[in-house]
N, CA, C and O atoms as a DFTB+ gen file, in Angstrom:
784 C
 N C O
     1  1       0.824      -1.150       0.028
     2  2      -0.046       0.002       0.034
     3  2       0.832       1.217       0.065
     4  3       0.509       2.160      -0.658
     5  1       1.971       1.315       0.859
     6  2       2.759       2.519       0.804
     7  2       3.385       2.782      -0.582
     8  3       3.617       3.935      -0.945
     9  1       3.670       1.662      -1.391
    10  2       4.218       1.833      -2.574
    11  2       3.334       2.536      -3.487
    12  3       3.768       3.435      -4.208
    13  1       2.023       2.148      -3.496
    14  2       1.050       2.882      -4.427
    15  2       0.831       4.222      -3.932
    16  3       0.705       5.110      -4.776
    17  1       0.768       4.505      -2.757
    18  2       0.578       5.941      -2.291
    19  2       1.724       6.780      -2.754
    20  3       1.528       7.837      -3.352
    21  1       2.943       6.315      -2.481
    22  2       4.140       7.029      -2.987
    23  2       4.144       7.295      -4.526
    24  3       4.401       8.387      -5.034
    25  1       3.820       6.142      -5.206
    26  2       3.788       6.247      -6.728
    27  2       2.738       7.238      -7.184
    28  3       2.926       8.040      -8.099
    29  1       1.655       7.132      -6.506
    30  2       0.549       8.181      -6.934
    31  2       0.920       9.582      -6.585
    32  3       0.676      10.488      -7.381
    33  1       1.468       9.799      -5.493
    34  2       1.934      11.195      -5.078
    35  2       2.957      11.706      -6.011
    36  3       2.869      12.831      -6.502
    37  1       3.953      10.870      -6.268
    38  2       5.060      11.348      -7.183
    39  2       4.476      11.603      -8.626
    40  3       4.821      12.586      -9.282
    41  1       3.593      10.689      -9.075
    42  2       2.993      10.777     -10.417
    43  2       2.144      12.094     -10.441
    44  3       2.251      12.865     -11.395
    45  1       1.353      12.337      -9.460
    46  2       0.517      13.558      -9.423
    47  2       1.309      14.775      -9.514
    48  3       1.016      15.661     -10.316
    49  1       2.393      14.859      -8.649
    50  2       3.194      16.086      -8.775
    51  2       3.870      16.232     -10.002
    52  3       3.991      17.358     -10.485
    53  1       4.367      15.148     -10.622
    54  2       4.956      15.318     -11.970
    55  2       4.009      15.647     -12.964
    56  3       4.298      16.532     -13.769
    57  1       2.895      15.053     -13.032
    58  2       1.944      15.393     -14.044
    59  2       1.518      16.776     -13.984
    60  3       1.368      17.442     -15.008
    61  1       1.298      17.274     -12.709
    62  2       0.940      18.719     -12.500
    63  2       2.001      19.636     -13.135
    64  3       1.635      20.624     -13.770
    65  1       3.200      19.362     -12.994
    66  2       4.269      20.205     -13.552
    67  2       4.356      20.021     -15.120
    68  3       4.632      20.965     -15.860
    69  1       4.118      18.818     -15.548
    70  2       4.194      18.649     -17.061
    71  2       3.020      19.246     -17.744
    72  3       3.124      19.844     -18.816
    73  1       1.770      19.055     -17.036
    74  2       0.485      19.500     -17.689
    75  2       0.273      20.983     -17.582
    76  3      -0.648      21.486     -18.227
    77  1       0.997      21.680     -16.871
    78  2       0.912      23.138     -16.792
    79  2       0.977      23.818     -18.220
    80  3       1.778      23.393     -19.053
    81  1       0.202      24.785     -18.474
    82  2       0.334      25.361     -19.679
    83  2       1.582      26.220     -19.793
    84  3       2.128      26.729     -18.815
    85  1       2.000      26.349     -21.044
    86  2       3.234      27.182     -21.179
    87  2       2.964      28.621     -20.879
    88  3       1.845      29.082     -21.101
    89  1       3.945      29.374     -20.375
    90  2       3.765      30.759     -20.183
    91  2       3.406      31.527     -21.284
    92  3       3.649      31.019     -22.379
    93  1       2.874      32.657     -21.265
    94  2       2.483      33.489     -22.356
    95  2       3.704      33.756     -23.210
    96  3       4.798      34.013     -22.706
    97  1       3.484      33.686     -24.569
    98  2       4.721      33.730     -25.448
    99  2       4.989      35.208     -25.798
   100  3       6.104      35.522     -26.216
   101  1       4.055      36.094     -25.653
   102  2       4.367      37.435     -26.038
   103  2       3.871      38.374     -24.977
   104  3       2.681      38.391     -24.661
   105  1       4.726      39.119     -24.449
   106  2       4.440      40.121     -23.433
   107  2       4.933      41.411     -23.951
   108  3       5.934      41.450     -24.665
   109  1       4.199      42.586     -23.584
   110  2       4.790      43.787     -23.951
   111  2       6.231      43.935     -23.488
   112  3       6.628      43.392     -22.457
   113  1       6.931      44.605     -24.191
   114  2       8.422      44.801     -23.963
   115  2       8.588      45.263     -22.499
   116  3       7.943      46.228     -22.088
   117  1       9.418      44.606     -21.731
   118  2       9.643      45.029     -20.303
   119  2      10.856      45.962     -20.309
   120  3      11.875      45.705     -20.951
   121  1      10.704      47.000     -19.600
   122  2      11.869      47.971     -19.451
   123  2      12.921      47.254     -18.444
   124  3      12.621      46.266     -17.774
   125  1      14.113      47.843     -18.425
   126  2      15.058      47.271     -17.446
   127  2      14.632      47.496     -16.002
   128  3      14.840      46.636     -15.147
   129  1      14.039      48.646     -15.735
   130  2      13.556      48.812     -14.390
   131  2      12.494      47.851     -13.942
   132  3      12.430      47.470     -12.773
   133  1      11.601      47.433     -14.946
   134  2      10.604      46.464     -14.671
   135  2      11.225      45.090     -14.381
   136  3      10.775      44.405     -13.463
   137  1      12.246      44.670     -15.141
   138  2      12.903      43.433     -14.955
   139  2      13.632      43.441     -13.604
   140  3      13.575      42.458     -12.866
   141  1      14.296      44.514     -13.288
   142  2      15.049      44.550     -11.931
   143  2      14.046      44.520     -10.801
   144  3      14.310      43.921      -9.759
   145  1      12.871      45.170     -10.987
   146  2      11.822      45.112      -9.981
   147  2      11.250      43.718      -9.847
   148  3      10.969      43.272      -8.735
   149  1      11.070      43.018     -10.958
   150  2      10.564      41.608     -10.858
   151  2      11.623      40.738     -10.233
   152  3      11.271      39.920      -9.383
   153  1      12.931      40.843     -10.590
   154  2      13.839      40.075      -9.945
   155  2      13.943      40.270      -8.326
   156  3      14.026      39.338      -7.526
   157  1      13.923      41.582      -8.014
   158  2      13.838      41.850      -6.598
   159  2      12.640      41.200      -5.911
   160  3      12.728      40.593      -4.844
   161  1      11.558      41.366      -6.575
   162  2      10.216      40.789      -6.008
   163  2      10.428      39.274      -5.801
   164  3      10.079      38.736      -4.749
   165  1      11.009      38.582      -6.824
   166  2      11.222      37.117      -6.775
   167  2      12.154      36.851      -5.583
   168  3      11.849      35.963      -4.787
   169  1      13.188      37.516      -5.432
   170  2      14.004      37.229      -4.340
   171  2      13.511      37.519      -2.917
   172  3      13.873      36.868      -1.936
   173  1      12.667      38.535      -2.887
   174  2      11.929      38.865      -1.623
   175  2      10.957      37.764      -1.264
   176  3      10.883      37.336      -0.112
   177  1      10.168      37.281      -2.316
   178  2       9.343      36.131      -1.940
   179  2      10.100      34.927      -1.590
   180  3       9.658      34.163      -0.732
   181  1      11.187      34.704      -2.178
   182  2      12.066      33.540      -1.825
   183  2      12.591      33.648      -0.283
   184  3      12.584      32.679       0.475
   185  1      13.023      34.877       0.065
   186  2      13.490      35.065       1.379
   187  2      12.383      34.976       2.377
   188  3      12.595      34.533       3.506
   189  1      11.130      35.413       1.961
   190  2       9.986      35.253       2.976
   191  2       9.630      33.819       3.037
   192  3       9.201      33.379       4.103
   193  1       9.763      33.027       1.992
   194  2       9.400      31.643       2.093
   195  2      10.488      30.874       2.938
   196  3      10.174      29.942       3.678
   197  1      11.708      31.289       2.798
   198  2      12.786      30.664       3.545
   199  2      12.588      30.980       5.030
   200  3      12.864      30.138       5.884
   201  1      12.130      32.143       5.329
   202  2      11.831      32.564       6.759
   203  2      10.701      31.767       7.340
   204  3      10.696      31.394       8.513
   205  1       9.734      31.516       6.469
   206  2       8.630      30.651       6.986
   207  2       9.084      29.160       7.196
   208  3       8.626      28.455       8.096
   209  1       9.984      28.761       6.326
   210  2      10.452      27.422       6.550
   211  2      11.182      27.258       7.792
   212  3      11.123      26.173       8.371
   213  1      11.882      28.246       8.279
   214  2      12.653      28.166       9.570
   215  2      11.811      27.764      10.719
   216  3      12.282      27.212      11.713
   217  1      10.536      28.054      10.567
   218  2       9.580      27.794      11.719
   219  2       9.212      26.293      11.794
   220  3       8.716      25.808      12.811
   221  1       9.490      25.535      10.613
   222  2       9.064      24.221      10.617
   223  2      10.364      23.353      10.875
   224  3      11.483      23.742      10.541
   225  1      10.118      22.147      11.496
   226  2      11.218      21.308      11.767
   227  2      11.129      19.980      10.979
   228  3      10.103      19.616      10.405
   229  1      12.258      19.304      10.997
   230  2      12.269      17.894      10.450
   231  2      12.203      17.943       8.879
   232  3      12.625      18.909       8.244
   233  1      11.629      16.803       8.286
   234  2      11.483      16.638       6.920
   235  2      10.569      17.716       6.263
   236  3      10.739      18.050       5.091
   237  1       9.678      18.206       6.986
   238  2       8.845      19.255       6.519
   239  2       9.557      20.551       6.070
   240  3       9.169      21.249       5.133
   241  1      10.734      20.823       6.903
   242  2      11.493      21.987       6.765
   243  2      12.216      21.877       5.350
   244  3      12.292      22.834       4.579
   245  1      12.738      20.621       5.086
   246  2      13.561      20.411       3.998
   247  2      12.622      20.474       2.650
   248  3      13.031      20.945       1.589
   249  1      11.388      19.966       2.829
   250  2      10.368      20.114       1.783
   251  2      10.003      21.473       1.504
   252  3       9.859      21.864       0.345
   253  1       9.841      22.231       2.526
   254  2       9.387      23.673       2.430
   255  2      10.546      24.418       1.675
   256  3      10.290      25.190       0.751
   257  1      11.769      24.176       2.075
   258  2      12.895      24.850       1.422
   259  2      12.934      24.507      -0.137
   260  3      13.140      25.371      -0.990
   261  1      12.719      23.172      -0.420
   262  2      12.733      22.680      -1.823
   263  2      11.649      23.380      -2.551
   264  3      11.873      23.824      -3.677
   265  1      10.500      23.510      -1.995
   266  2       9.329      24.234      -2.620
   267  2       9.714      25.666      -2.931
   268  3       9.524      26.128      -4.057
   269  1      10.277      26.410      -1.901
   270  2      10.593      27.759      -2.063
   271  2      11.646      27.915      -3.182
   272  3      11.538      28.845      -3.982
   273  1      12.644      27.044      -3.258
   274  2      13.698      27.111      -4.226
   275  2      13.041      26.812      -5.629
   276  3      13.298      27.458      -6.645
   277  1      12.253      25.862      -5.565
   278  2      11.610      25.472      -6.961
   279  2      10.742      26.599      -7.450
   280  3      10.780      26.887      -8.646
   281  1       9.969      27.254      -6.631
   282  2       9.151      28.289      -7.024
   283  2       9.992      29.510      -7.575
   284  3       9.629      30.154      -8.560
   285  1      11.081      29.762      -6.901
   286  2      12.038      30.857      -7.322
   287  2      12.630      30.479      -8.655
   288  3      12.660      31.336      -9.538
   289  1      13.088      29.310      -8.869
   290  2      13.650      28.943     -10.172
   291  2      12.650      29.112     -11.252
   292  3      12.948      29.744     -12.265
   293  1      11.413      28.552     -11.080
   294  2      10.419      28.691     -12.072
   295  2      10.105      30.096     -12.413
   296  3       9.974      30.408     -13.597
   297  1       9.963      31.039     -11.386
   298  2       9.618      32.387     -11.655
   299  2      10.780      33.139     -12.422
   300  3      10.553      33.990     -13.283
   301  1      11.976      32.766     -12.051
   302  2      13.164      33.340     -12.828
   303  2      13.035      32.936     -14.306
   304  3      13.149      33.760     -15.213
   305  1      12.785      31.586     -14.513
   306  2      12.740      31.112     -15.901
   307  2      11.562      31.761     -16.667
   308  3      11.689      32.109     -17.841
   309  1      10.409      31.914     -15.968
   310  2       9.246      32.526     -16.604
   311  2       9.490      34.017     -16.859
   312  3       8.953      34.549     -17.830
   313  1      10.290      34.724     -16.016
   314  2      10.669      36.136     -16.299
   315  2      11.610      36.177     -17.558
   316  3      11.450      37.058     -18.402
   317  1      12.590      35.223     -17.683
   318  2      13.384      35.276     -18.789
   319  2      12.610      34.949     -19.937
   320  3      12.926      35.528     -20.976
   321  1      11.621      34.110     -19.972
   322  2      10.639      33.905     -21.172
   323  2       9.904      35.079     -21.475
   324  3       9.813      35.375     -22.666
   325  1       9.337      35.838     -20.590
   326  2       8.695      37.064     -20.824
   327  2       9.592      38.096     -21.420
   328  3       9.145      38.869     -22.267
   329  1      10.784      38.150     -21.042
   330  2      11.722      39.155     -21.633
   331  2      12.114      38.802     -22.921
   332  3      12.176      39.684     -23.778
   333  1      12.410      37.553     -23.211
   334  2      12.833      37.032     -24.533
   335  2      12.069      35.718     -24.843
   336  3      12.556      34.640     -24.502
   337  1      10.923      35.793     -25.461
   338  2      10.200      34.524     -25.726
   339  2      10.820      33.825     -26.856
   340  3      10.675      34.266     -27.996
   341  1      11.567      32.663     -26.599
   342  2      12.130      31.827     -27.478
   343  2      11.926      30.380     -27.075
   344  3      11.598      30.104     -25.921
   345  1      12.100      29.514     -27.936
   346  2      11.865      28.055     -27.710
   347  2      12.790      27.506     -26.653
   348  3      12.403      26.633     -25.876
   349  1      14.098      28.046     -26.612
   350  2      14.971      27.723     -25.614
   351  2      14.580      28.140     -24.195
   352  3      14.828      27.409     -23.236
   353  1      13.946      29.357     -24.066
   354  2      13.538      29.796     -22.736
   355  2      12.240      29.100     -22.289
   356  3      11.984      28.960     -21.093
   357  1      11.423      28.666     -23.269
   358  2      10.228      27.895     -22.922
   359  2      10.710      26.560     -22.409
   360  3      10.179      26.082     -21.407
   361  1      11.696      25.923     -23.042
   362  2      12.264      24.690     -22.536
   363  2      12.803      24.803     -21.125
   364  3      12.652      23.914     -20.286
   365  1      13.463      25.984     -20.899
   366  2      14.046      26.239     -19.483
   367  2      12.929      26.329     -18.435
   368  3      13.086      25.887     -17.297
   369  1      11.783      26.922     -18.856
   370  2      10.684      26.986     -18.028
   371  2      10.176      25.603     -17.675
   372  3       9.981      25.261     -16.509
   373  1       9.984      24.871     -18.654
   374  2       9.479      23.529     -18.439
   375  2      10.452      22.660     -17.655
   376  3      10.014      21.888     -16.802
   377  1      11.690      22.748     -17.896
   378  2      12.796      21.995     -17.105
   379  2      12.775      22.423     -15.644
   380  3      12.846      21.631     -14.704
   381  1      12.669      23.774     -15.533
   382  2      12.641      24.250     -14.129
   383  2      11.442      23.690     -13.261
   384  3      11.592      23.358     -12.085
   385  1      10.318      23.620     -13.895
   386  2       9.164      23.028     -13.281
   387  2       9.376      21.497     -12.965
   388  3       9.044      20.989     -11.893
   389  1       9.910      20.879     -13.915
   390  2      10.194      19.370     -13.785
   391  2      11.188      19.225     -12.670
   392  3      10.970      18.394     -11.789
   393  1      12.284      19.991     -12.646
   394  2      13.334      19.829     -11.623
   395  2      12.728      20.167     -10.235
   396  3      13.041      19.475      -9.266
   397  1      11.866      21.214     -10.108
   398  2      11.202      21.520      -8.787
   399  2      10.395      20.351      -8.389
   400  3      10.426      19.956      -7.224
   401  1       9.698      19.795      -9.262
   402  2       8.803      18.770      -8.860
   403  2       9.594      17.502      -8.458
   404  3       9.224      16.807      -7.512
   405  1      10.696      17.215      -9.201
   406  2      11.499      16.105      -8.950
   407  2      12.170      16.297      -7.570
   408  3      12.178      15.331      -6.806
   409  1      12.682      17.356      -7.223
   410  2      13.456      17.508      -6.043
   411  2      12.466      17.485      -4.803
   412  3      12.830      17.030      -3.719
   413  1      11.218      17.990      -5.013
   414  2      10.284      17.834      -3.934
   415  2       9.885      16.327      -3.673
   416  3       9.766      15.860      -2.540
   417  1       9.684      15.590      -4.889
   418  2       9.381      14.212      -4.729
   419  2      10.523      13.434      -3.985
   420  3      10.240      12.555      -3.171
   421  1      11.730      13.749      -4.260
   422  2      12.870      13.055      -3.709
   423  2      12.855      13.325      -2.129
   424  3      13.130      12.423      -1.339
   425  1      12.530      14.570      -1.733
   426  2      12.427      14.840      -0.315
   427  2      11.326      14.123       0.319
   428  3      11.482      13.693       1.462
   429  1      10.145      13.938      -0.356
   430  2       9.061      13.201       0.191
   431  2       9.342      11.669       0.304
   432  3       8.811      10.980       1.175
   433  1      10.230      11.165      -0.652
   434  2      10.576       9.863      -0.655
   435  2      11.490       9.463       0.569
   436  3      11.559       8.295       0.952
   437  1      12.177      10.480       1.153
   438  2      12.971      10.186       2.324
   439  2      12.209       9.773       3.530
   440  3      12.785       9.203       4.457
   441  1      10.872      10.050       3.560
   442  2      10.150       9.513       4.730
   443  2       9.775       8.082       4.607
   444  3       9.174       7.580       5.557
   445  1      10.060       7.324       3.516
   446  2       9.782       6.026       3.405
   447  2      11.075       5.227       3.760
   448  3      12.166       5.791       3.847
   449  1      10.903       3.895       3.961
   450  2      12.050       3.057       4.262
   451  2      12.073       1.883       3.292
   452  3      11.045       1.444       2.776
   453  1      13.322       1.382       3.061
   454  2      13.493       0.130       2.314
   455  2      12.949       0.232       0.936
   456  3      13.221       1.161       0.175
   457  1      12.097      -0.854       0.623
   458  2      11.593      -0.992      -0.690
   459  2      10.630       0.145      -1.124
   460  3      10.564       0.473      -2.308
   461  1       9.945       0.696      -0.241
   462  2       8.918       1.838      -0.487
   463  2       9.847       3.047      -1.036
   464  3       9.523       3.720      -2.015
   465  1      10.987       3.238      -0.327
   466  2      11.826       4.382      -0.689
   467  2      12.369       4.186      -2.053
   468  3      12.386       5.155      -2.812
   469  1      12.797       3.083      -2.428
   470  2      13.538       2.785      -3.729
   471  2      12.441       2.962      -4.808
   472  3      12.670       3.598      -5.837
   473  1      11.228       2.377      -4.548
   474  2      10.201       2.524      -5.526
   475  2       9.757       3.962      -5.791
   476  3       9.502       4.384      -6.918
   477  1       9.685       4.667      -4.692
   478  2       9.371       6.106      -4.764
   479  2      10.393       6.947      -5.550
   480  3      10.049       7.760      -6.408
   481  1      11.649       6.706      -5.210
   482  2      12.724       7.248      -5.989
   483  2      12.747       6.976      -7.488
   484  3      13.010       7.840      -8.325
   485  1      12.441       5.663      -7.770
   486  2      12.429       5.275      -9.188
   487  2      11.278       5.947      -9.998
   488  3      11.404       6.346     -11.156
   489  1      10.118       6.027      -9.234
   490  2       8.967       6.597      -9.897
   491  2       9.253       8.133     -10.071
   492  3       8.916       8.722     -11.098
   493  1       9.837       8.706      -9.107
   494  2      10.180      10.190      -9.197
   495  2      11.139      10.358     -10.485
   496  3      10.959      11.233     -11.331
   497  1      12.084       9.498     -10.521
   498  2      13.070       9.536     -11.613
   499  2      12.562       9.380     -12.964
   500  3      12.971      10.093     -13.880
   501  1      11.642       8.429     -13.131
   502  2      11.077       8.131     -14.372
   503  2      10.170       9.233     -14.771
   504  3      10.122       9.584     -15.950
   505  1       9.411       9.828     -13.808
   506  2       8.452      10.926     -14.183
   507  2       9.327      12.137     -14.551
   508  3       8.925      12.876     -15.450
   509  1      10.480      12.399     -13.936
   510  2      11.322      13.450     -14.183
   511  2      11.863      13.352     -15.674
   512  3      11.865      14.299     -16.460
   513  1      12.312      12.093     -15.944
   514  2      12.812      11.844     -17.280
   515  2      11.780      12.115     -18.427
   516  3      12.074      12.677     -19.482
   517  1      10.489      11.630     -18.081
   518  2       9.460      11.957     -18.964
   519  2       9.218      13.415     -19.210
   520  3       9.012      13.860     -20.338
   521  1       9.250      14.154     -18.111
   522  2       9.048      15.567     -18.250
   523  2      10.137      16.211     -18.978
   524  3       9.886      17.128     -19.759
   525  1      11.409      15.772     -18.766
   526  2      12.474      16.364     -19.620
   527  2      12.376      16.114     -21.016
   528  3      12.654      16.992     -21.833
   529  1      11.950      14.823     -21.390
   530  2      11.696      14.484     -22.841
   531  2      10.569      15.304     -23.430
   532  3      10.668      15.795     -24.555
   533  1       9.486      15.453     -22.663
   534  2       8.353      16.295     -23.030
   535  2       8.754      17.796     -23.294
   536  3       8.252      18.471     -24.193
   537  1       9.718      18.247     -22.409
   538  2      10.181      19.660     -22.683
   539  2      10.838      19.811     -23.900
   540  3      10.646      20.819     -24.580
   541  1      11.648      18.855     -24.281
   542  2      12.446      18.791     -25.472
   543  2      11.464      18.798     -26.647
   544  3      11.599      19.621     -27.553
   545  1      10.502      17.913     -26.646
   546  2       9.545      17.833     -27.733
   547  2       8.696      19.165     -27.904
   548  3       8.376      19.630     -28.998
   549  1       8.396      19.681     -26.742
   550  2       7.629      21.060     -26.759
   551  2       8.414      22.093     -27.397
   552  3       7.856      22.996     -28.021
   553  1       9.741      22.017     -27.279
   554  2      10.648      23.119     -27.761
   555  2      10.311      23.348     -29.245
   556  3      10.120      24.500     -29.635
   557  1      10.230      22.303     -30.093
   558  2       9.915      22.520     -31.453
   559  2       8.652      23.077     -31.716
   560  3       8.502      23.895     -32.624
   561  1       7.600      22.647     -30.892
   562  2       6.132      23.151     -31.073
   563  2       6.200      24.617     -30.766
   564  3       5.634      25.382     -31.547
   565  1       6.831      25.101     -29.713
   566  2       6.877      26.487     -29.316
   567  2       7.713      27.271     -30.377
   568  3       7.401      28.435     -30.630
   569  1       8.757      26.677     -31.001
   570  2       9.524      27.431     -32.055
   571  2       8.475      27.698     -33.264
   572  3       8.386      28.808     -33.788
   573  1       7.739      26.660     -33.636
   574  2       6.875      26.796     -34.683
   575  2       5.709      27.893     -34.444
   576  3       5.235      28.618     -35.319
   577  1       5.354      27.866     -33.103
   578  2       4.230      28.770     -32.794
   579  2       4.807      30.232     -32.725
   580  3       4.109      31.168     -33.114
   581  1       6.044      30.432     -32.243
   582  2       6.654      31.687     -32.295
   583  2       6.859      32.252     -33.720
   584  3       6.612      33.419     -34.022
   585  1       7.348      31.287     -34.592
   586  2       7.476      31.663     -35.984
   587  2       6.070      32.061     -36.672
   588  3       5.987      32.964     -37.505
   589  1       5.051      31.340     -36.262
   590  2       3.697      31.660     -36.800
   591  2       3.234      33.016     -36.259
   592  3       2.663      33.817     -36.999
   593  1       3.480      33.275     -34.974
   594  2       2.964      34.471     -34.426
   595  2       3.751      35.693     -35.063
   596  3       3.187      36.759     -35.311
   597  1       5.092      35.463     -35.309
   598  2       5.775      36.514     -35.971
   599  2       5.375      36.818     -37.383
   600  3       5.381      37.983     -37.778
   601  1       5.023      35.807     -38.172
   602  2       4.563      35.886     -39.411
   603  2       3.207      36.628     -39.461
   604  3       2.989      37.496     -40.305
   605  1       2.363      36.280     -38.588
   606  2       1.058      36.859     -38.484
   607  2       1.162      38.369     -38.101
   608  3       0.493      39.213     -38.698
   609  1       1.945      38.656     -37.179
   610  2       2.294      40.031     -36.730
   611  2       2.933      40.817     -37.971
   612  3       2.544      41.957     -38.223
   613  1       3.896      40.205     -38.725
   614  2       4.411      41.056     -39.796
   615  2       3.375      41.268     -40.864
   616  3       3.287      42.360     -41.427
   617  1       2.558      40.222     -41.172
   618  2       1.522      40.439     -42.267
   619  2       0.439      41.452     -41.773
   620  3      -0.105      42.215     -42.570
   621  1       0.144      41.442     -40.462
   622  2      -0.752      42.468     -39.967
   623  2      -0.335      43.791     -40.030
   624  3      -1.097      44.693     -40.376
   625  1       0.933      43.981     -39.687
   626  2       1.551      45.257     -39.805
   627  2       1.570      45.780     -41.149
   628  3       1.245      46.941     -41.398
   629  1       1.975      44.881     -42.095
   630  2       2.042      45.319     -43.584
   631  2       0.640      45.750     -44.049
   632  3       0.474      46.753     -44.743
   633  1      -0.357      44.953     -43.641
   634  2      -1.809      45.333     -44.080
   635  2      -2.193      46.552     -43.476
   636  3      -2.866      47.340     -44.142
   637  1      -1.839      46.854     -42.207
   638  2      -2.190      48.103     -41.502
   639  2      -1.487      49.245     -42.274
   640  3      -2.130      50.270     -42.502
   641  1      -0.259      49.135     -42.673
   642  2       0.492      50.180     -43.320
   643  2      -0.070      50.471     -44.619
   644  3      -0.121      51.629     -45.035
   645  1      -0.538      49.380     -45.351
   646  2      -1.159      49.501     -46.686
   647  2      -2.531      50.335     -46.615
   648  3      -2.834      51.258     -47.370
   649  1      -3.266      49.846     -45.600
   650  2      -4.597      50.496     -45.371
   651  2      -4.368      51.968     -44.951
   652  3      -5.171      52.811     -45.350
   653  1      -3.438      52.292     -44.257
   654  2      -3.099      53.738     -43.829
   655  2      -2.711      54.474     -45.119
   656  3      -3.163      55.599     -45.330
   657  1      -1.952      53.920     -45.917
   658  2      -1.528      54.586     -47.124
   659  2      -2.694      54.838     -48.004
   660  3      -2.830      55.930     -48.557
   661  1      -3.550      53.856     -48.155
   662  2      -4.772      54.052     -48.946
   663  2      -5.614      55.178     -48.347
   664  3      -6.139      56.026     -49.069
   665  1      -5.737      55.176     -47.017
   666  2      -6.603      56.212     -46.332
   667  2      -6.075      57.555     -46.639
   668  3      -6.832      58.462     -46.987
   669  1      -4.659      57.729     -46.509
   670  2      -4.037      59.022     -46.712
   671  2      -4.177      59.484     -48.195
   672  3      -4.396      60.668     -48.449
   673  1      -4.055      58.577     -49.138
   674  2      -4.294      58.965     -50.567
   675  2      -5.734      59.417     -50.799
   676  3      -5.980      60.417     -51.474
   677  1      -6.605      58.729     -50.279
   678  2      -8.014      59.072     -50.432
   679  2      -8.351      60.254     -49.663
   680  3      -9.275      60.945     -50.091
   681  1      -7.770      60.593     -48.624
   682  2      -7.991      61.863     -47.855
   683  2      -7.484      62.950     -48.637
   684  3      -8.149      63.984     -48.699
   685  1      -6.309      62.845     -49.289
   686  2      -5.768      63.891     -50.097
   687  2      -6.648      64.244     -51.328
   688  3      -6.764      65.401     -51.732
   689  1      -7.277      63.148     -51.912
   690  2      -8.223      63.427     -52.979
   691  2      -9.407      64.143     -52.509
   692  3      -9.907      65.058     -53.164
   693  1      -9.875      63.731     -51.353
   694  2     -11.082      64.541     -50.642
   695  2     -10.723      65.903     -50.386
   696  3     -11.594      66.764     -50.512
   697  1      -9.504      66.233     -50.028
   698  2      -9.119      67.606     -49.628
   699  2      -9.142      68.457     -50.927
   700  3      -9.224      69.683     -50.853
   701  1      -9.070      67.812     -52.108
   702  2      -9.043      68.601     -53.353
   703  2     -10.455      69.046     -53.770
   704  3     -10.618      69.918     -54.623
   705  1     -11.450      68.438     -53.158
   706  2     -12.864      68.717     -53.564
   707  2     -13.307      70.072     -52.936
   708  3     -12.698      70.540     -51.973
   709  1     -14.381      70.693     -53.501
   710  2     -14.927      71.856     -52.910
   711  2     -15.436      71.582     -51.505
   712  3     -15.617      70.408     -51.184
   713  1     -15.678      72.539     -50.655
   714  2     -15.960      72.371     -49.247
   715  2     -17.223      71.472     -49.092
   716  3     -17.234      70.591     -48.232
   717  1     -18.253      71.677     -49.888
   718  2     -19.463      70.861     -49.744
   719  2     -19.154      69.373     -49.860
   720  3     -19.489      68.560     -48.998
   721  1     -18.507      69.070     -50.957
   722  2     -18.195      67.607     -51.328
   723  2     -17.203      67.139     -50.340
   724  3     -17.256      65.972     -49.952
   725  1     -16.307      67.949     -49.902
   726  2     -15.181      67.549     -49.090
   727  2     -15.682      66.957     -47.761
   728  3     -15.113      65.953     -47.331
   729  1     -16.709      67.504     -47.076
   730  2     -17.165      66.947     -45.859
   731  2     -17.797      65.644     -46.006
   732  3     -17.558      64.752     -45.191
   733  1     -18.671      65.452     -47.091
   734  2     -19.328      64.168     -47.386
   735  2     -18.206      63.136     -47.676
   736  3     -18.268      62.031     -47.138
   737  1     -17.205      63.447     -48.488
   738  2     -16.132      62.633     -48.893
   739  2     -15.359      62.155     -47.557
   740  3     -15.150      60.958     -47.362
   741  1     -14.985      63.059     -46.732
   742  2     -14.242      62.692     -45.522
   743  2     -15.023      61.909     -44.562
   744  3     -14.460      61.065     -43.865
   745  1     -16.379      62.146     -44.470
   746  2     -17.206      61.326     -43.559
   747  2     -17.323      59.883     -44.026
   748  3     -17.285      58.935     -43.242
   749  1     -17.472      59.760     -45.388
   750  2     -17.543      58.452     -45.961
   751  2     -16.253      57.693     -45.836
   752  3     -16.254      56.496     -45.553
   753  1     -15.118      58.401     -46.052
   754  2     -13.820      57.915     -45.969
   755  2     -13.566      57.335     -44.522
   756  3     -13.099      56.216     -44.306
   757  1     -13.909      58.176     -43.642
   758  2     -13.608      57.708     -42.137
   759  2     -14.543      56.489     -41.846
   760  3     -14.129      55.584     -41.121
   761  1     -15.836      56.442     -42.411
   762  2     -16.589      55.267     -42.206
   763  2     -16.020      54.061     -42.854
   764  3     -15.981      53.002     -42.228
   765  1     -15.569      54.154     -44.087
   766  2     -15.024      53.050     -44.863
   767  2     -13.800      52.500     -44.176
   768  3     -13.694      51.277     -44.076
   769  1     -12.860      53.300     -43.689
   770  2     -11.603      52.897     -43.101
   771  2     -11.640      52.700     -41.630
   772  3     -10.687      52.207     -41.027
   773  1     -12.772      53.094     -41.033
   774  2     -12.930      52.872     -39.553
   775  2     -11.962      53.876     -38.806
   776  3     -11.415      53.564     -37.748
   777  1     -11.801      55.001     -39.371
   778  2     -10.956      56.080     -38.723
   779  2     -11.856      57.028     -37.911
   780  3     -12.990      57.321     -38.291
   781  1     -11.280      57.516     -36.728
   782  2     -12.120      58.458     -35.941
   783  2     -12.248      59.720     -36.663
   784  3     -12.907      60.642     -36.183
């Protein structure tokens, strides 16, 4: 029975880490001050978590410390992904999550003895290896997604520039009309191009 409970606990933790959605791929450009503020916030949260862990004794303390470290590492990887959305950085986020889950599972395995401990560690290791291979597979998917997003963004920008150029040319033609026709032409133009 302890084998199954340990196996299920390790599998649940690992599946939660693997199944988590990838972080957003495109964030507005972060300034250096924003990045520094985020890094400071992450470290402050880590320090607070470490302080909370000092109140706990025994194996729970070690688990608490691993959770705090794992959260910090994942947040740093996600920040890097927001600053520079690349397939490599997405893989780093996924690996940080897998590593955090694995190290927490190993700490939980320390509470078991003998065969249960060995089985727990093997389950944790196999789940970790699965998560690592999944991260490598997802790297190509994310690379394709980023390429697609960039293509769509470039095409949208080109279409917006073309529409603006057409609007400006039509507005110039409207400006050449007499005052009475000019107002109707401009109103029609704004409606057609969705301009204010």
